[in-house]
C-alpha positions as CSV (number, residue, x, y, z in Angstrom):
1,M,15.0,-19.0,-22.9
2,G,17.8,-16.7,-21.8
3,Y,17.7,-14.2,-19.0
4,L,19.2,-10.7,-18.6
5,R,20.2,-8.8,-15.5
6,I,19.4,-5.1,-15.6
7,T,22.2,-3.0,-14.2
8,E,23.3,0.6,-14.0
9,E,25.3,0.0,-17.2
10,N,22.4,-1.2,-19.4
11,I,19.2,0.1,-17.8
12,D,18.9,3.1,-20.1
13,R,18.9,1.0,-23.2
14,E,17.0,-2.0,-21.9
15,H,13.2,-2.3,-21.3
16,I,11.8,-3.2,-17.9
17,C,8.9,-5.5,-18.4
18,C,6.7,-4.3,-15.5
19,A,5.9,-0.9,-17.1
20,M,3.1,0.0,-19.6
21,S,4.6,3.1,-21.2
22,N,7.8,5.0,-21.6
23,K,6.9,7.5,-18.9
24,Q,6.1,4.8,-16.4
25,S,9.3,3.0,-17.4
26,D,11.4,6.2,-16.9
27,R,10.0,6.8,-13.4
28,K,10.6,3.2,-12.4
29,K,14.1,3.2,-13.9
30,E,15.0,6.2,-11.8
31,W,13.8,4.4,-8.7
32,L,15.8,1.3,-9.7
33,K,19.0,3.3,-10.3
34,E,19.0,4.5,-6.7
35,R,18.5,1.0,-5.4
36,F,21.2,-0.8,-7.4
37,K,23.8,0.5,-5.0
38,E,21.8,-0.9,-2.2
39,G,21.9,-4.5,-3.6
40,L,18.8,-4.5,-5.7
41,V,18.7,-7.1,-8.5
42,F,16.3,-6.9,-11.5
43,Y,16.5,-10.1,-13.6
44,R,14.2,-10.7,-16.6
45,S,13.7,-12.8,-19.6
46,E,15.4,-11.9,-22.8
47,E,12.1,-12.3,-24.6
48,R,9.7,-9.3,-24.2
49,G,6.9,-9.8,-21.8
50,K,6.2,-9.8,-18.1
51,C,8.7,-12.3,-16.9
52,F,11.1,-11.0,-14.2
53,I,12.1,-11.0,-10.5
54,E,13.1,-8.0,-8.5
55,Y,14.8,-8.5,-5.1
56,M,17.2,-6.9,-2.6
57,P,18.6,-7.3,0.9
58,A,15.7,-7.1,3.3
59,E,17.3,-4.5,5.5
60,N,17.3,-2.1,2.4
61,A,13.8,-3.1,1.2
62,W,11.1,-0.5,1.0
63,Q,8.9,-2.6,3.3
64,P,7.9,-2.3,7.0
65,L,9.8,-5.5,7.9
66,D,12.2,-6.8,10.5
67,A,14.1,-9.3,8.3
68,D,17.8,-8.5,8.6
69,G,19.9,-11.2,6.9
70,Y,17.1,-12.2,4.5
71,V,16.6,-11.3,0.8
72,H,13.2,-9.7,0.2
73,I,11.6,-10.4,-3.2
74,N,9.8,-7.2,-4.2
75,C,8.1,-8.8,-7.2
76,L,8.1,-12.1,-9.1
77,W,5.9,-11.9,-12.1
78,V,5.4,-14.2,-15.1
79,S,2.2,-13.7,-17.1
80,G,0.5,-14.0,-20.5
81,S,2.1,-16.4,-23.0
82,L,5.2,-16.8,-20.8
83,K,3.2,-18.7,-18.1
84,G,3.4,-22.4,-17.8
85,H,7.0,-22.9,-19.1
86,G,8.8,-23.1,-15.8
87,Y,10.2,-19.5,-16.0
88,S,9.0,-18.7,-12.4
89,N,11.1,-21.7,-11.2
90,D,14.1,-20.4,-13.2
91,L,13.8,-16.9,-11.8
92,L,13.3,-18.0,-8.2
93,D,16.1,-20.6,-8.4
94,E,18.5,-17.8,-9.5
95,C,17.4,-15.7,-6.6
96,I,18.0,-18.6,-4.2
97,R,21.4,-19.2,-5.7
98,D,22.4,-15.6,-5.4
99,A,21.1,-15.3,-1.8
100,K,23.0,-18.3,-0.7
101,A,26.2,-17.0,-2.4
102,Q,25.8,-13.8,-0.3
103,G,25.5,-15.9,2.9
104,R,21.9,-14.8,3.5
105,K,19.5,-16.5,5.9
106,G,16.8,-17.1,3.3
107,L,14.1,-15.3,1.3
108,C,10.9,-13.5,2.2
109,I,8.0,-12.2,0.1
110,L,4.5,-10.9,0.5
111,S,1.5,-13.1,-0.4
112,S,-1.9,-14.0,1.0
113,A,-4.0,-17.1,1.9
114,K,-5.6,-17.0,-1.5
115,K,-4.2,-15.4,-4.7
116,K,-4.6,-11.6,-4.8
117,G,-3.6,-9.1,-7.4
118,F,-0.1,-7.6,-7.1
119,L,1.0,-10.3,-4.6
120,A,2.9,-13.6,-5.2
121,D,0.9,-16.8,-5.7
122,P,0.7,-18.7,-2.4
123,K,0.3,-22.1,-4.1
124,F,3.6,-21.6,-6.0
125,L,5.4,-20.4,-2.8
126,R,4.3,-23.4,-0.8
127,Y,5.3,-25.7,-3.7
128,K,8.8,-24.1,-3.5
129,G,9.0,-24.7,0.3
130,F,8.0,-21.3,1.6
131,Q,6.2,-21.1,5.0
132,V,4.2,-18.3,6.6
133,A,6.3,-16.2,8.9
134,D,3.8,-13.5,9.9
135,E,0.4,-12.1,9.1
136,S,-1.0,-8.6,9.0
137,D,-4.5,-7.7,10.1
138,T,-5.1,-7.0,6.4
139,G,-4.8,-10.7,5.6
140,I,-1.5,-10.1,3.8
141,L,1.0,-12.8,4.7
142,L,4.8,-12.7,4.9
143,F,6.2,-15.9,3.5
144,Y,9.8,-17.0,4.1
145,L,12.1,-19.7,2.9
146,P,14.9,-20.3,5.4
147,F,18.2,-21.8,4.3
148,A,19.0,-23.4,7.7
149,D,17.0,-24.9,10.5
150,G,16.4,-22.5,13.4
151,A,16.8,-19.3,11.3
152,K,14.9,-16.5,13.0
153,K,11.7,-15.7,11.3
154,P,11.2,-12.4,9.6
155,C,8.2,-10.4,10.7
156,F,6.1,-7.3,10.0
157,R,6.8,-4.2,12.0
158,D,3.8,-3.2,14.3
159,C,2.7,-0.4,11.9
160,A,2.2,-2.9,9.1
161,K,0.9,-5.8,11.3
162,H,-1.9,-3.6,12.7
163,P,-2.6,-0.9,10.0
164,H,-4.5,2.2,11.0
165,V,-4.4,5.9,10.0
166,A,-6.0,8.9,11.7
167,G,-8.8,11.0,10.3
168,S,-11.8,10.5,8.1
169,G,-12.1,10.1,4.3
170,F,-9.7,8.3,2.0
171,V,-6.0,8.2,2.5
172,L,-3.8,6.8,-0.2
173,Y,-0.1,5.9,0.2
174,Y,2.0,5.1,-2.9
175,S,5.6,4.9,-4.2
176,D,7.5,4.7,-7.5
177,Q,8.4,1.1,-6.7
178,C,5.5,0.0,-8.9
179,P,5.3,1.9,-12.3
180,F,1.5,1.5,-12.4
181,T,1.1,4.1,-9.7
182,Y,2.5,6.8,-12.0
183,Y,-0.5,6.2,-14.3
184,W,-3.3,5.6,-11.9
185,V,-2.7,7.8,-8.8
186,P,-3.1,11.2,-10.6
187,R,-6.3,9.8,-12.2
188,L,-7.7,8.8,-8.8
189,A,-6.8,12.2,-7.4
190,A,-8.6,14.0,-10.3
191,A,-11.7,11.8,-10.0
192,A,-11.8,12.4,-6.2
193,E,-11.6,16.2,-6.8
194,E,-14.3,16.1,-9.6
195,H,-16.7,14.2,-7.4
196,N,-15.9,15.9,-4.1
197,V,-14.6,12.7,-2.5
198,P,-12.2,13.5,0.4
199,L,-8.8,12.0,-0.6
200,K,-5.4,12.6,0.9
201,V,-2.5,11.3,-1.2
202,I,0.8,10.5,0.5
203,Y,3.9,9.9,-1.6
204,I,6.5,7.5,-0.1
205,D,9.8,8.8,-1.3
206,S,12.3,7.2,1.1
207,R,13.1,3.8,2.6
208,E,12.6,5.3,6.1
209,A,9.1,6.4,5.2
210,A,8.4,3.0,3.6
211,R,9.6,1.1,6.7
212,N,7.1,3.1,8.8
213,M,4.2,2.7,6.5
214,P,0.9,1.8,8.2
215,S,0.4,-1.1,5.7
216,P,2.5,-4.1,4.6
217,V,2.3,-3.0,1.0
218,T,4.2,0.2,0.2
219,N,3.5,0.4,-3.5
220,F,-0.2,1.3,-3.1
221,S,-2.3,1.2,0.1
222,L,-5.8,2.7,0.4
223,F,-7.5,3.5,3.7
224,R,-11.0,4.8,4.4
225,D,-11.9,6.4,7.8
226,G,-8.8,5.0,9.3
227,K,-9.2,1.4,8.1
228,F,-7.2,-0.4,5.4
229,I,-9.3,-1.2,2.3
230,T,-7.0,-2.5,-0.4
231,H,-3.5,-2.8,-1.7
232,E,-4.7,-3.4,-5.2
233,I,-4.3,-0.4,-7.6
234,Q,-7.7,1.0,-8.5
235,S,-9.0,2.5,-11.6
236,E,-11.1,5.7,-11.3
237,K,-14.3,3.7,-11.7
238,K,-13.4,1.2,-9.0
239,F,-12.2,4.0,-6.6
240,L,-15.5,5.9,-7.1
241,A,-17.5,2.7,-6.5
242,L,-15.7,2.4,-3.2
243,A,-16.9,5.9,-2.4
244,G,-20.5,5.0,-3.3
245,I,-20.5,6.7,-6.6
246,R,-21.7,4.7,-9.7
247,L,-20.8,6.1,-13.1
């Protein structure tokens, strides 16, 4: 199968396979357009389906990391009928080739001890030679693949390593880096208002804000009474269940 790199020149006419609808795609595309000049790469299969990798220089990544000199993989996703054909290997190998050509120290990516939604598969990462560089109190791990012995490990910033927010009730942080937030966040806010659930929504609209996030995951992070609950995007029903409301 062939692959295609999404660029400023072709993004308006090409689909991005991580979105569910045109409106979601448009919001994500606007975010990507701003990041291309910062070194972001979006590389996908020519065949339609969720089969792509998105990465950028770690110092420009919207993540609370200290990982200068590394490439951070925002997302590596192969699903559905495209799984099991070696496409994840192809995508990651291209990222490795590109990072080495840039003279980078290595790669880093978020994962966990066991597979969790919206995070890379730890079994696949270990198979490809990745190691754990750091761990957040949330159980989210920072994996890295150094290109040379003795390379300094990337790490979480303290705000992400020990997540906490002030106040009571729910607090939700999100960004446009994941197109699914465009669909779900307004629905959660509406459900919270309808059922009188205290919810504060904070939109992350800059790299500086993302780097100071009180969570390792900047796409979507939900807190309750100051404590981190989940990075996994919630439906209205799931969110209300967390609030103790059964529909």
